[in-house]
N, C-alpha and C positions, 0 to 999 in steps of 0.2 A: 440841387438840381429837382425840379418838380416831377411828380409821377404822372404818367400818361394816364387819362381816364379811359378805361375800357368800357366799351358800349357793344350791345347786341341789337341787330334789327328787331323792331317790334312786331310781331305777328298776332293779330287779333284773334285768328283762328285757335290759338291756345287758350283763350279765355272763354269761347263761346261754346259751352257744353249744354246747358239747360234751355228748354225751349223760351222760358221767359227772358233771358239774357240775349238769345238770338232774336226774338221778336222786338225787343227794345233796340238792338243794334241795328237791324233792318229798318225800323220805323226812324230811327235817327238818320240813316242814310237817305231815306226818302225825303225826309223833311229839309235835309241840308244839300240835297243834290241839285237843287235849283233847275230842274228840268233835265239835267244831264245823266242819260241812262247808264254810262259806265260806273258812275259812283254807286248806283244800285245794284248793277251786275258784280261789281267787285265786291260789295258788302255779302251779297248772296253767295258768291265765290268763297269768301271768308267762312261764313257759316257753314257751308257745305264741307269744307276741309277741317274743320273743327269737330264736325259732328262725324265723319268718316266718309270719305268719297266712295269706297268700294260698296258700303252699305247702301249709300244713295243711288248708286248704279243699279244694284238689285232692285230697290225699291221703286225706281221710276222706269226701269226697263231701257235705260240709256246706257252707252258705254261709259267706263270710266275716262277714258282719254277725250270722249266727246264732250263729258261734262267739264273736264279741266278745260279744254278750249273754248266751250261756250261760257264758261264762268270766269274767265280770266279778265284782267281789267281791259283787254282790246276786243274781247269776246262780243258777239252779237246775237244771243240766243233768241229763238223765236218765243213768242208770248206762251205757246203750249209748254215749251221747255220750261220756262219761268214757273208756270202753274204747276206742273208736275212736281218741280223741285220743292217749291213751296209746300205742297200737300205732303210730300215724303217727309219734309223736315218738320211736319207738324205746325205748320204756319198758316194762318188765314189772311187773304188779301182783303181789304176793304177800303170804302171811300168814304169821305165826308165833305160836306161843303168847305170850299176855300174861305 
């Protein structure tokens, strides 16, 4: 009888601790999103959970519950929230020609 393979759900937040990893992860999400904002918001949520939602709430002046809701896969954060979160996480947004 073959053994059953045991697996666990993958959680990117467990691996996103440093600013460099977070910046690369967010950039990859932006690059691969094909214009779908939920992909970028989800990646930002992963980064926020990995770095600590409670501290992020303090740093942004937003509630922890509000951050979880806004940065969830179905969330729809305002641009102001995205900017606050990026700044608090030590990430800069920039553009370049497509």
